[in-house]
N, C-alpha and C positions, 0 to 999 in steps of 0.2 A: 504494500500500500504506500502510495506517494502523496504527501501532503504539501501544499504550497499556500503561502499567504501573499496576496497581491494587494498593495496599498497605493491608492490614488489620492494625491493631495492637490488641493487648489486653494485659492485665496480665502474661501469661506468655510470649507469643511473637508473632511477626510473620509474616504470610502475604503472599507476593508472587505476583501473577498477571500474566503477560505475555500480552497479546492482540494478535493480528494480524488486522486487518479484522474485529474483534469476536469472533474465535474464539480460545479458550484454547489456547495452545501451550506454556506453561511454568508450572509451579506450584512455588514454593519456600517453605520454612518456616525461620525462624530462631528457635530457642528461646533464651530468656534464660539466660545462664550456660553456653552451649555452649563448651567449652574446647578442642575438637579439630576444627578446620575445616581443609580443604585450603588450604595456603599458610601456615599458622601455623608459626613457627620456635621451637624449644625448645632451651635448654641442658639436655641430657639426660645420663644416665649409662649407660654400656655395661654390660649384664648378661652373660648367657651368650654366649660365642662358639662357634658350632657349625661346626667345620671341614668336617664331612660335608655340610652344606648350603651352606657357604661364605657364611654369614650370621651375624647376631648379633641377640639380643633386646635392646631398649633401653628403659629406664624413662623415660617421658615424663609419668608421673603418672596414666596410665589404668590401670584394674584389670588389664587384660591388657597385657603389654609390647608395644611396637611392634616391627616386623620390618624389619631393615635388611640388604639383600643386598650382596655385594661390588660388584656392578655399579652399585649406587646410591651408592657412596661418592664417586664423582667422581675424576677423575685427579689432582686437586690436594689430596687429603685430607691428605697430609703437611704441606702449607703451611697448611691449615686448622687442623690440630692445633697447629702451632707458633704460629700467630696467637692461638688461644684461650689457650694458656699465657701468652703475653706480655700479652694484654689482661686476663686474670684477675687479674694482680697489681695493676692499677690505675695502674701507672707508664707503661705503653705507651699512647700516645694518638694514634698515627698511623693513624687509621682509614681513610684514603683509599687505602692500599696503594701510594702513590706511591714510597715508599722501602723497601717491604717486600721482603725477599729470599726468593724462592720456593724451595721444596724440590723435589727430584726427583719427577717424576710416578710413580705406581704402575703396575705392569704390568697390562694389561687382563685377563690370564689368571692373575693372582696369587692368593694365599691371604689370606683376611681376617684370620687371626691374626697376620700380619706387618704389617698396617696399623693395627689397633686392638686394644686390650687390655681385658679385664674391669676395670671400676671407673673407667676414665678418662672425663672429660667430653668431650662432642662436640656441636657444633651440628647439629641435624637439622631437616628440614622435612617436614610431613605432605603426602604426595602422594595418600593414599587414606585416607578416614575409617574409623573402626572400623565393621565390618559384622558382624552376627550375633555369633558368639563370638570373632571375631578382633580383635586390636588394630590400631592404625593402621599403614599401610605408610609407611616413612620413606625419606628421601634426605638425604645430607649434601652433595649438589651444590645449593647454595642458589640461589634466584632471587627477585627482588623485582619484581613485576609493576606496571607503570604503565599509563597510558592508551594510549600509542603504542609503548612498548618495554618489554622485560624486562631488568633489570640482573642480570648474573651475576658475583658476586665470584670472584676467583681464576681468571680466564679471560681469554683474549685473542681469543676468537672473535667474529666479527660475522656474523650470518645474518639472513635475511629470511623471513617467513612464506611457506609454499608456496602459500597461497591467492592471493598476488599473482602473477599469471601474466605480466605484461608484463616482459620481460627488461631493457628500458631503465629502467623504474621501479625494478626490483630493484637495478640497478647504481647508480642515483642515490641510493637510500636507503642502500646500503652505503657509498657515498662520504661521505655526510653523517654517518653513524654513526661512521665512522673518524675524522672530523674533530673530533667532540665526545667520543669515548670516553675516559674517564679511565684512566690506567695501572693495570693490575691487574684491570680489570673487562671482561667481555664484554658484548655487546649483542645482543638478538634483537628485530628490528623486527616488530611485530604487524600484522595485516591492516589495522587502522584507520589505520596510519601512511601508507597510500597517498595520495600527493598532498600530504603535509604539508611545511611549510617547516622549515628547520634550527632556527629560533628556537623553534617549537612542540616539536620533538623535544628540544632542549636543556633547555627548561623542565621537561619531563616527566622527563628524566634526572636533573636536579638535585633534583627532589622525591624520586625513588627513592634518590638518594645520601644525602639528609638522613635518610631513614628508616633506611638502613644505619648511618649514624653514630650516630643515636639508639639503635639496637639495640646497637651495640658498647659504648656508654657504660654500658648496663645490665648488661653481663656481669660487670664487676668486683665481687667479693665477693658474687656471687649463688649461692644454694644450688641444688642440682639435685634433681629436675627443676623447671624454671621456664620458662614461656612468656615470651619476650623480644621477640617481634614478632608482632602479630596481623594476619591478613588483614583487608582492609576489611570493614565490615559488609555484610550481604547486599545491601542497597539500593544501596550505593555500588559494590560489585563488579559487580552486574548493569548499572548505568548505565555503568560503566567499559568493560565488555566489549561492550555491544550498542547504546549510545547512538548514534543517527545522525539524518539528516534526516527519516526516516519517523516519528519519535516526534511524536505530536500532543498527548498529555496524560499527566501523571503525577498520580494522585489518591491521597490518603491520608486516613484518618480521625483522624490524630494530628498535632496542631499542632507539637509538638516535632520530629517526624520531617519534617514539611513544611519547617521552617526548616533542618534539617540537609541535606536534599536540595538546597535552593536554594543553600546555601553551597557544596556540592560541585560543583554545576553551574556556579557562578561560576568555578570553577577549570578545569573540563574542557570546558564547552560554554556559555559565557555567554549566547548568543543563545537558548538553550532554557529559561532560568530562568523565563520567563513561563508556561510550560505546566504548572508545578507548582501544583496546586490542593488546597484542603482540602474534604473531603466534609462537607457540613453537613446533608444531607437526613436525615429521620427513618427512611427506608428503609435497612436495613443495606447497607453499601458493596458487598459481594459480590453481594447480591441485586439491587441497583440496576443493576449492569453484567452481569447474567445469568451470573455465574460459578458460583453455587451450582448452578444447573440444569445447566450444562455439566459440573461435577464429577460429578454424579449419573449423567449419561449417558456419561461418558468413561472411567470406571474399572472398569466391570464386566468380567466374563469375555467377554461379547459386546458388540461396539461396532457400532452401526448407522451406515450411511452413506447417501448419496443413491441414488435409483433402486432401492431395495430390497436393495442389497448389504450385507454385514456381515462383520466380522472376529471370529474366535474366538481369544482369547489365552490360552495355557497356559504355566505356569511349572514347570520341573523344577529339580532340583539342578544339572544340568549346563548347561542352556540354556533359552532361551525359544522357543516355537513359536507362529507366527501363521498361522492358516488363513484363506484368502480364499474367501468364498462369494458367489455371484451372487444368492442369495435368490429371491424370487418376482417379480422385475422382469419386466415384459413385454418380449419380444424385438422391439425396433424396429430393431435393426441388420440389415444385409443378410445376415449369415452368423454361424455359431457362432464363427468366428475373430474377427470384428469385435466380437461381444458380449464375448468373453473379453478382448480388448484394452481395450475401454471400461471394464469392471469392474476390470481390473488397474491401469489408470492412476488411477482413483478411489481404489483401495485403496492404491496406492503413496504417494499424498499423505497418506492417513490413517495409514499405517504410520509415515511420517517424523514426523508429529505425535505419535503415541502414544509413540514411543521417547523423544522429547524431553520430553513431558509427564510420563511415568512415570519418566523417568531410568533406563530399562532399560539394563543393561550386560552385558558378556560376549559370548556367542555367541547370535545371534538367527537363526532359520531361518524364512523366510516361504514358505509354500506357495501360490503364485499359481495361477490357473486355467491349465491347459495351453494353450500356443499352438504351432502347428506351423511357422509362418513365422519364419525367423531375423530378418528385419527388424522384426517385431513384438516379438520378445524383446529386441532391441537398443533399440527405442523405449521399452520398459518400463524397461530398465536406465538409459538416459539420463535419463528422467523421474524415477526414484527418486533418482539422484545429484543432480539439480537441487533436489529437495525437501529432501534431506539436507544441502545446502550451507548451509542456515540454522542447522544444528546446530553449536554451538560445541565440543561434546565430540568428541574424536578418534574417528574411525570409518573402517572400510574396508568396501567393498561388492564382492562378486564377481558376475559376470554370471549370469543365470539358466541353470540346467542344463537338459538336455533334458526333465527331469521337471517343470520350472517352479519349482524351488526356488531361492531367493536366500539366500545366506549373508551375514550382516552381523556384524562385530565392532565393539563400541562400548566405549570406555574406561569402566571402572566405578570411580568415586572416592567415591561416596556410597551409602548404602542406597537401594534402589529405593523410590520413592514409591508406596505402596499404600493405597488407600482402599476399604474394604469397602462395597459398594452393595447387597448382598443378604444374607439370612441364612436359615437353615433354617426352613421353615414348621412350627410346633409342632403343627399340627392335621392336616396331611396331607403327602404327599410333594411334593417340589419346593421352590422358593425363593420368598420374598416380598421386597419392597423393605424394606430395613433401616430401621426408624423412628428408630433412635438413632445412625445412621451419623455425622451431623454435629452431635451434641449438644454435643460439646466446643466447637464454634464458636458454637452457639446460646448456651451458657452464658457464653462470653466476651462476647458481645454484650449479654446480659442483665446481667451483672456491671457492664459499663461504663455501661449505661443506669441501673442502680440507684445507681451511685456518683455520678451527677449530682444535685446537691442540688435541682435544679428538678423532678426526677421523684420525687415522694413515694410513689407507689404504682403497682404494675403487677400485673395479674391474668393468670394463665395458665390457659387452658382446654385440657386435654390428656387423653389416654387414661389410665385408672388405672395401667396398666403403666408408662407413661412417667413419671407422677407419682411412683410408687414409686421409680423409678430416680433421678429428680432429687432427691427428698427424701433418699435415701440418700447421694448424692454432695455435695449442697449444702444447707447449713443455712439459707440466707437465703430459700429458697422457702417459700411457704405456698399452700395450695390450698383 
């Protein structure tokens, strides 16, 4: 298996495309100035406390207040409140929690108005980005993610990722974590910690501990709301979470970004530093690696697959529905049951890719082709689980029902990635390929091309409709 990360940078944002064996499996965007990302920690101010919902609205600087439920306060919220009051004065500088006196834990079935009050300051972390008309979802049970482990302040818990199945390895990692865990902090071992030595784990823990200390120093005399700890930039967070031996290349068209990635890889994976390359071809980077073509064919309502099969993806307010169709493929299988199994296995692979690619969350119902044999339904279920194992987002899959329906729940922490690939045909009924779907990306490439002093002139030959659209949006174009 060959994994590649292609990064396209322009003046306003950065696009990240993750390829596995040349196939696009993940597409991310980082907009310059995005202040509300999952993992960011804010010193915020409590707004309305709603006892009926057992929750509070919290001002983190977003137009809509963030939502903080009682169950997201964390058992040690009283200790957190005391710590914030001490550190805010600027006189308390014992950030390691080594000598900090913990308060009594809150009752798991308690009331929020007994734990926090309107107007008080509280450290909160974004666990779900603002989506649609809703503000961010928040938690005051803080965590700082590293390469191999997650540091959890005000906790004594040591746990290991459920994806590590070997009980002996789990026990070994727990033993190592307990030996290096600082007092007052919990540790969660991530999947990539499997097989790592204590020195590697300790180095990662110390890096996270330094981030915690730096964050605490910034609390004193800080106005609310203020972001006091940012999650790593998108490039670093992707590499931190998915970097492994299968990576063969990391390519970017931005020299500064190339140097930043190299520096980060020196810390987490020195032997992979040499795979970072700068794209120097005149062909746009996403076009060079076939990403633009894959975007156009992967984000429509209908997604074609091999052997004539295709998916139809519908979105409603409550859930996502995916219908599997065998299409006009010729029946080379021995029976209808064999045909259904073959198409379903192909579809399961594509469904797993689509969920990750579009970052679809919530409830997803997949209508596979009916199969009568229980062993075939189980084969489909196991295959889907194997394909979904590559997905870093938390998810749960239920076995196929007698009607061929598979229910999936997938954690939703960001707005779904949606790229319009068709638009209404102005001349007759039906849809046509949208000619301006990727104009934002084209404009960014053109702007970068024009900004290069070596490129003195460029001519665009486009349809009059597109020329009118570009002229209205960008003043530097002439036709």
